[in-house]
Every structure is written in structure tokens, then in C-alpha cells.
C-alpha positions in Angstrom: 95.7 118.1 89.2 96.7 114.4 89.7 100.0 115.3 88.0 100.8 117.4 91.1 102.4 115.2 93.7 101.3 117.5 96.5 97.6 117.3 95.4 97.4 113.5 94.9 99.2 112.7 98.2 97.0 115.2 100.1 94.0 113.5 98.6 95.3 110.2 99.7 95.9 111.5 103.2 92.3 112.6 103.5 90.7 109.4 102.4 93.2 107.4 104.3 92.1 109.0 107.6 88.5 108.1 106.9 89.6 104.5 106.7 91.7 104.8 109.8 88.6 105.8 111.8 86.8 102.8 110.3 89.5 100.3 111.1 89.6 101.5 114.7 85.9 100.9 115.0 86.2 97.5 113.4 88.8 96.2 116.0 88.1 98.2 119.1 86.0 95.4 120.7 88.4 92.6 120.0 90.7 93.2 123.0 87.6 93.2 125.2 86.2 89.8 124.5 86.8 88.7 128.0 84.6 91.5 129.3 81.7 90.3 127.1 81.8 86.9 128.7 80.8 88.2 132.1 77.8 90.2 133.4 76.0 92.2 132.2 76.7 90.7 128.7 77.4 87.0 129.3 78.3 86.2 125.7 79.5 82.7 124.7 82.3 82.2 122.1 79.7 81.5 119.4 77.8 84.7 120.4 81.0 86.7 120.0 81.8 84.9 116.7 78.4 85.7 115.3 78.8 89.4 116.4 82.3 89.5 114.8 81.0 88.2 111.5 77.9 90.3 111.5 79.9 93.2 110.2 79.8 91.5 106.8 76.3 90.0 107.0 74.3 92.6 105.0 77.1 92.9 102.5 76.9 89.2 101.7 73.1 89.6 101.3 73.8 91.9 98.4 74.5 95.4 99.8 78.1 95.3 98.7 77.2 94.6 95.1 74.7 97.5 95.4 77.5 99.6 96.8 79.7 98.9 93.7 76.8 99.8 91.4 76.3 103.0 93.3 80.0 103.8 93.0 79.9 103.2 89.2 76.7 105.1 88.7 77.0 108.0 91.2 80.8 108.4 91.4 83.3 108.7 94.2 82.0 111.8 96.1 78.4 110.7 96.6 79.4 107.1 97.5 82.1 108.1 99.9 79.9 110.5 101.8 77.1 108.0 101.9 79.5 105.4 103.2 80.6 107.5 106.2 77.0 108.4 107.1 76.0 104.7 107.1 79.1 103.9 109.2 78.0 106.5 111.8 74.4 105.2 111.9 75.6 101.7 112.4 78.1 102.8 115.0 75.5 104.6 117.1 73.2 101.5 117.0 76.1 99.3 118.2 76.9 101.8 120.9 73.2 101.7 122.1 73.2 97.9 122.0 76.1 97.7 124.4 74.9 100.5 126.7 73.0 100.1 130.0 70.2 102.1 128.5 69.5 99.1 126.3 70.3 96.1 128.5 68.4 97.6 131.5 65.2 97.4 129.5 65.4 100.3 127.1 63.7 100.8 123.7 63.8 97.5 121.7 65.2 95.3 124.5 62.0 93.3 124.9 61.8 92.7 121.2 65.4 91.5 120.8 65.0 89.4 123.9 61.9 87.6 122.5 63.5 85.6 119.8 66.7 83.4 119.4 66.7 83.3 123.2 70.0 81.4 123.4 71.8 84.6 122.3 71.7 87.7 124.6 69.7 90.7 123.4 72.8 92.8 123.6 74.6 90.6 121.1 71.8 90.8 118.7 71.4 94.6 118.9 75.1 95.2 118.7 75.3 92.8 115.7 72.6 94.8 113.9 74.5 98.0 114.4 77.7 96.3 113.4 76.1 94.9 110.2 74.9 98.4 109.2 78.3 99.8 110.0 79.7 97.1 107.8 77.8 98.3 104.8 79.4 101.7 105.2 83.0 100.5 105.8 83.0 98.2 102.8 81.4 100.9 100.6 84.1 103.2 101.8 86.7 100.5 101.1 85.8 100.1 97.4 85.5 103.8 97.0 88.9 104.4 98.5 90.4 101.7 96.1 88.7 103.4 93.2 90.0 106.8 94.3 93.6 105.6 94.5 93.4 104.3 90.9 91.9 107.6 89.8 94.7 109.7 91.2 97.7 107.3 90.9 97.2 105.1 87.9 100.5 105.1 85.9 102.2 106.6 88.8 103.0 105.3 92.3 99.8 103.2 92.5 101.0 100.3 94.6 102.9 102.6 96.9 99.8 104.7 97.3 97.6 101.7 98.0 100.2 100.5 100.5 100.3 103.9 102.2 96.5 103.9 102.4 96.4 100.4 103.9 99.1 101.3 106.3 97.3 104.4 107.5 94.0 102.4 107.9 95.8 99.7 109.9 97.2 102.4 112.2 93.6 102.6 113.4 93.5 98.9 114.1 96.8 99.2 116.0 95.4 102.0 118.2 92.4 99.8 118.9 94.6 96.8 120.0 97.1 98.9 121.9 94.7 101.1 123.8 91.1 99.7 123.9 91.7 97.6 127.1 93.4 100.6 128.7 90.4 102.9 127.8 88.0 100.3 129.1 90.0 100.0 132.4 90.2 96.2 132.3 91.5 94.8 135.6 91.0 91.8 137.9 90.0 92.6 141.5 89.6 89.7 144.0 89.3 87.3 141.1 86.6 89.4 139.3 87.4 91.0 135.9 85.9 94.5 135.5 86.0 97.2 132.9 83.7 99.5 130.8 83.3 98.3 127.2 81.7 101.5 126.2 84.7 103.8 126.6 86.5 102.7 123.4 83.1 102.7 121.5 82.6 106.4 122.4 86.0 107.1 120.9 85.1 105.1 117.8 82.0 107.1 117.1 83.9 110.4 117.5 86.5 109.2 115.0 83.9 108.3 112.5 82.5 111.8 112.7 86.0 113.2 112.1 86.4 110.7 109.2 83.2 112.1 107.6 84.7 115.6 107.8 88.0 114.3 106.3 86.2 112.8 103.3 84.0 115.9 102.9 87.3 117.9 102.5 88.4 115.4 99.9 85.3 115.9 97.8 86.3 119.5 97.0 89.6 118.2 95.6 87.8 115.5 93.6 85.4 118.0 92.1 88.3 120.2 91.1 90.1 117.3 89.4 87.0 116.4 87.5 86.5 120.0 86.3 90.1 120.1 85.1 89.8 116.8 83.2 86.3 117.4 81.9 84.7 114.7 84.0 82.1 117.0 85.7 79.8 114.1 86.8 79.6 110.3 87.1 78.4 109.9 83.6 81.1 112.1 82.1 83.8 109.7 83.2 83.8 106.6 81.0 85.5 104.6 83.7 82.4 105.1 85.9 79.8 103.9 83.4 78.1 100.7 84.5 76.2 98.0 82.6 74.8 94.8 84.2 76.4 92.7 81.5 79.8 93.8 82.8 79.2 91.7 85.9 79.1 88.6 83.7 82.4 89.6 82.1 84.0 90.0 85.5 82.8 86.7 87.0 83.8 84.7 83.9 87.4 86.0 84.1 89.5 83.1 85.5 92.2 85.4 86.8 89.6 87.5 88.6 88.1 84.4 90.3 91.5 83.2 91.4 92.5 86.5 92.9 89.1 86.8 94.6 89.4 83.3 96.2 93.0 84.1 97.2 91.6 87.3 98.8 88.9 85.6 100.8 91.2 82.8 102.1 93.9 85.2 103.1 91.7 87.8 104.7 89.8 85.0 106.5 93.1 83.9 107.9 93.9 87.3 109.3 90.9 89.5 110.3 88.9 86.7 112.1 92.1 85.7 113.8 92.5 89.2 115.1 89.0 89.0 116.6 90.2 86.1 118.7 93.9 86.9 119.0 93.7 88.8 122.3 91.5 86.2 123.9 93.7 83.4 122.6 96.8 84.9 124.1 95.0 85.5 127.4 94.2 81.8 127.5 97.5 80.5 126.2 99.9 82.9 127.8 98.0 83.8 131.0 98.4 87.5 130.4 95.8 90.2 130.8 93.9 92.0 128.0 96.3 95.0 128.0 99.4 92.9 127.3 97.6 90.5 124.9 96.2 93.6 123.0 99.6 95.1 122.6 101.1 91.9 121.3 98.2 91.6 118.8 98.6 95.3 117.9 102.1 94.5 116.6 100.6 92.9 113.5 99.1 96.1 112.0 102.1 98.1 113.2 104.3 95.8 111.2 102.1 96.3 108.1 102.3 100.1 108.6 106.1 99.9 108.1 106.3 97.2 105.5 103.3 97.7 103.2 104.5 101.0 101.6 108.0 99.5 101.1 106.5 96.5 99.4 104.3 98.8 97.3 107.4 100.7 96.3 109.1 97.5 95.2 106.0 96.4 93.2 105.9 99.8 91.4 109.6 99.5 90.5 110.3 95.7 90.1 106.9 93.9 90.0 106.7 90.2 91.0 103.1 90.7 92.4 102.0 87.0 91.9 105.1 85.7 93.5 104.8 88.0 96.5 101.2 86.7 97.1 102.6 83.2 97.3 105.3 84.2 99.8 102.6 85.9 101.9 100.4 82.8 102.0 103.3 80.6 103.1 104.1 83.0 105.9 100.4 83.1 106.9 100.4 79.3 107.2 103.7 79.2 109.2 102.4 81.9 111.7 99.2 80.0 112.5 101.0 76.7 112.9 103.3 78.4 115.3 100.4 79.7 117.4 98.9 76.1 117.4 102.0 74.3 118.6 104.4 76.7 120.2 105.1 76.6 124.0 103.5 79.2 126.2 106.1 81.9 125.5 105.4 85.6 125.1 108.6 86.0 123.0 107.5 83.3 120.6 104.0 84.8 120.4 105.6 88.2 119.4 107.7 86.5 116.7 104.7 84.7 115.3 102.6 87.8 115.2 105.4 89.7 113.4 105.6 86.9 110.8 101.8 87.2 110.3 102.3 91.0 110.0 104.9 90.4 107.2 102.4 88.1 105.4 99.7 90.7 105.8 102.0 93.3 104.2 102.9 91.1 101.3 99.5 89.9 100.0 97.3 93.0 100.1 100.1 95.2 98.8 100.4 93.0 95.8 96.8 91.9 95.4 94.9 95.1 95.2 97.1 96.8 92.5 96.7 93.5 90.5 92.9 93.9 90.1 93.2 96.8 87.6 95.5 94.6 85.5 93.0 91.8 85.3 89.7 93.8 84.6 88.9 96.7 82.4 88.9 100.1 84.1 85.4 101.0 83.1 83.9 98.5 85.5 86.6 98.6 88.1 84.2 99.8 90.8 82.1 96.8 90.3 85.1 94.5 90.2 86.4 95.8 93.5 82.9 95.4 94.9 82.8 91.8 93.8 86.2 91.1 95.3 85.0 92.6 98.6 81.7 90.7 98.3 83.5 87.3 98.0 85.9 88.3 100.8 82.9 89.2 103.0 81.5 85.8 102.7 84.5 84.4 104.4 84.8 87.2 106.9 81.1 86.6 107.9 81.2 82.8 108.4 84.8 82.2 109.6 84.5 84.1 112.9 81.3 82.4 113.7 82.7 79.0 112.7 85.8 79.5 114.9 83.5 80.4 117.8 81.6 77.2 117.3 84.9 75.2 117.1 86.1 76.8 120.3 83.0 75.7 122.1 83.1 72.2 120.7 86.7 71.5 121.7 86.3 73.2 125.1 83.1 71.7 126.6 81.9 73.3 129.8 84.4 76.2 129.7 82.0 78.9 128.7 79.5 77.9 131.5 82.3 77.9 134.1 83.4 81.4 133.1 79.8 82.6 133.2 79.5 81.3 136.7 82.6 83.3 137.8 85.3 80.7 137.5 88.5 82.6 136.6 90.8 79.6 136.6 89.5 77.9 133.4 90.9 78.8 129.9 90.2 77.9 126.3 92.4 75.6 124.3 93.0 77.2 120.9 95.0 74.5 119.1 92.3 73.3 116.8 91.0 76.8 115.9 94.6 77.7 114.9 94.9 74.6 112.7 91.7 75.8 111.0 93.3 79.1 110.3 96.5 77.4 109.0 94.5 75.3 106.6 93.2 78.5 104.9 96.8 79.4 104.3 97.6 76.1 102.7 94.7 76.5 100.2 95.8 80.1 99.5 99.3 78.8 98.6 97.8 76.5 96.0 95.7 79.3 94.5 98.7 81.6 94.4 100.5 79.1 92.1 97.4 78.8 89.9 97.2 82.6 89.6 100.8 82.8 88.6 100.2 80.2 85.9 97.1 82.1 84.7 99.2 85.3 84.5 101.7 83.5 82.2 98.9 82.3 80.0 97.0 85.6 79.7 99.8 88.1 80.1 98.1 90.2 82.7 101.4 91.6 83.8 101.1 90.7 87.4 104.9 90.1 87.6 105.6 93.4 85.9 106.3 96.8 87.6 103.2 98.9 88.2 104.8 102.2 87.4 104.9 103.1 83.8 108.1 104.4 82.3 
């Protein structure tokens, strides 16, 4: 069945829509950070940073490794359906935490208001929901990666991974382009207003549709297993799991290098997107709708470029070199945001450069993992990459929030008191992001050297002739 182009691309479309719904939910709050600073929420930058990183908190505590083991033991169908259900559960809790039913004294409010009193109860409840959602979305991510390998290995694997990433990022673009409009953000008589919940309702609905999309895929997956004789998780030797395999993975130098490159690169992009709209509001003096649309150009660019780069990798290779080029562009984009004049045109150019970087590295990195590790523990390998990545994605947003407060003393208090004239200076936070790119460049060269020593084939085409 995987030999049928129609079948494998249909399967890809179904799982990709599930990830589209997840990516929308991940980024739908980012354009609304300015609304969370005012009543009834009154979040500080560090509160928002903690919330943004909470998506990865439980994964770092071990749930992502468990997800990888579940994938290897129970197979794609069980893991994918479980992931979407967990996403929905976390999404509903996040919705409740931001709703007036909660912050007006509803169930659990008194408890969440009784500890860590420097952080609003809404931020804590929303973070709990976001962290549960994060288990589901990362479980879905490793399942999707494993699914693409299952259907496309030896065929158009990099192109397929690129198309899947592009489709998922369409969800992020929708969030950045339309969340502020859905929330009705506007300033009336110097007071910013809007309804944070409207985009969240849409997000929950999309997750429900994403569950149905993956459910449809499971029928195709079962048919493929029946045709190939892999009628269950244990019947497919690529899905057998042994604890000793984890030791083999983490002692693989190439795997460690690509994992560190992954965490640095993704930490320079996803946490940046959490602050991008707010940064542009502060730096350019534009409203959330305009800043959101500028930020939304980043995933739009990746939608167009990632499949093209994937096609190039399938035909020509050069995966390790492309990772280095992407890290260089990442560094340049963040330096531009740190030092450029207050120009919307320059901001658009910088975000497009970052979009090119975000097309180059993931498109070349994910198809490289199956070249470095044995396929029989590929699910656990993807889980470990995501786990290491999640460490950075949990801590970097919070750290950036702390840095923003440290270099902007008194600004948060002034905004909470209704002062709409003060803004944050983002120069130092952008230098933090650019430093991640510099380290990623160094790791990229080390990975390329390791490829030459071990003959992984990272520079070779993915498509077998």
C-alpha cells in the first residue's frame, strides 16, 4: 500500500492536519500577550514566559520518554489516538483557566490562588492545561515522524517530512494572522480591550477535528499492516523496544550532536515566536493585528520553502551543510531584530530570513535521524530528540521573560497600572536568541565532521535509486 503514491500522500495529509490543529493551539495565545498584561489577568513577562514554557514541563519530567516507549511498544495507531485525546483534555483545562468561570471564583480558583501568590491563579491553571496539552502534542509529533518513515522510507521521505512540517506550520500562521482579529483587540480611549477566549474556542474545535482526522488514518495504517504482515506492534521489528536501546542511542556521538543542534535551533525560534508579536508592538509601535501578521510570515515562508528543500535533500543531499546555513541565518535574523531601526519593512525582511532558516534546519535535520540510529528503536530516538528539545523550549521562554523584566525595571508595574505609553526594550533578549544561533553554527560543523568520520550519509541524497 505504501507503494501507492495516492495512498501514502493521503495518509500524510490526514496526519498532517492533526498536527496543523496542534500547531494552531500552540501559538494562538502569542499574539494576545498584551491582553494578558491587563485586567482580569495581569500577567508579568515572567508569568507569560513560565506559561509559554509550561507546554514542555511534563515532557521534561519524563512523559516524553514514556511517549516514545508507548510508541515502540503499542504502535502508531494507539499512540496517535492517545495523543489527540490528551491534547483535547489539556486544551479544555487551559480554556477553563482563562475563562471568567475560573477567575471569578470557580472550581479550583481558591486552591490555585493559595500558593505561589506572586503568579496569578489564571496563569497557573492555564499552565497546567498547557502542560497536559504539551504531552499530547509532543506524543503526536514523534508519532507523526515515525509514521512518515513508515510510509516514505526509500521514497520521498524528506519531501514528505517537509510537507508535514509545512502543513503543521500553516496552523501557526493562522494563529498569528487571525488570533488578534478573533479576539477583537483594539485600543479605546487609551485602554486595550479584547476577548482572549475566542481563539481558544477555535483551537479546541480544531483539536476535535484533528482527532477525527487521525482516526481516519488508523484505518489506512491497519490496512498497510495487514498487507505487509505487521498486524500488531510486536509483529513489526521496527517497533520492538528494549531498555538497553536507550543506552545505545545516548552514547551515539552523532545523535547527541544533532539533538543539541535541535534544541538550540528550536529554542531560537519557538520561544522567539512567543514574544515576537509583543516585541514588535514595543519596537515598532504597531497593534497586535499588524504585529501578528508580520510574525505570521515566518511560518508562511516555511510552508513554501520546506517542501522545496526536502525535495532537494531527496535528490541531492547536503543535509549537514544545510543545517549550518540555517544556523547562520538564524543568528543574522536575531541580530537584525536587536539592532535594526524601528522599521516595519526591516522587521518583515528579518522575519523572512528567520523563516528561511526555519525551513533549512528542520527539513534537513529530521530525515537525518534515521541515518544515525537503527530503525528498530527509531521511535525512542525521536522521543529523545524531542525530550532534549523540550528542555530548551521549557526554560528559554521563562528565561527570556526574566531577562525582559530585569532590563526593563518598573515597566510591568506601569502597564498593570494602566500606563499605555511605556514599552519594553527587547535588545538584550534578542542578543540571547542570537547567541543560541552562534552555538548552533559550531555544532553544525562538528556534526559535519562526525558524518565524515562515521559515514552516516548526511550529505547524501535521501531517495534511494
